N, C-alpha and C positions, 0 to 999 in steps of 0.2 A: 833783588828779585821784585818784579812788578807783577801783580796779579792781573790776569786778563779781565776786562770789563770793569764794572764798578768794584772798587776795593772793599772788602769786607773786613772790618777791624779785627774780628776774632780770628780770621784766617791769617792775617798778617802777624798778629800777636802769637798765634800758635806756631807759625814758622820761625819766628824769632826765638821762641822757647826751645823748639826742637833743634835749631841750629846751635843754640847755647849748650844744650845737652850733648849734641854731637861733638862740639869742641872739647867738652870735659871728658868724653869717653868715645873717641872716634871709631873704635872697633865694636861698639855695642850693637849687636844684631837687633834687639828690640827697638832701640832708638832709630836705627837706620830703617827698619821696617815701618815704624810709625811715621817717620818723616816721608818715606815714599808714599804711604797712604795719604798723607796730608797733601803731597804734591798732586796726586791723582784727583783728590777731592777739589783742589783749586784749579784743575783743568790742565795740568802739565803731564799729560799721558806719557809722552816720550821720556821725560825725566824720571817719572815714577817707574816705568818699565826698566830703565837702565839701572836704577838703584835696587829694585827688587831682584833683578837678575844677578846683580853683584852679591846681594845678600844670599841668594840661593846657591851661588857658586861657592861662597865661603862657608855656608852652613846649610847643606842640602836637606837636612832633617827638620828645618824650621817650618812647621805646619802653617803658621800665621802668614809667612811670606808667600807660600804656595797658594793659600787662600786668597790673599790680596791679588796675586798674579792672575788667578782664575777669574776674579771679578773684573779686573782691568781688561783681560782678553775678551770676556763675554761682552763688556760694554763696547768693545771695538768690533764685535761681530766675528772675531777669530775663534770659531767653534772648535777646531782641532786643538789649538793651544789651550783653550778653556778645559777641554776634556783631559788633555795631558796633565795640566796642573791639578785637576781634581783627582786624578789617579796618583800623582805624587803625594798629594795631601793625605790620601786614604791609608 
């Protein structure tokens, strides 16, 4: 994976560590959620949304994933989805 724009060493290192953690425990909801958040922070909105939606489908009561989804949707200006995720989180 190549980061958009100038590479930030901490982002690349973080993704390597999260990928290593995911290989050790591929079904871990917290690891998948944290990795999705890191993807969003690195500018990979689509990949982050796909991963977060997968997490929510597998573990619908995961508040952190709904919280992350709400922020991603808000940043994209998708207010109905933002409100929906906030209600899911509540």
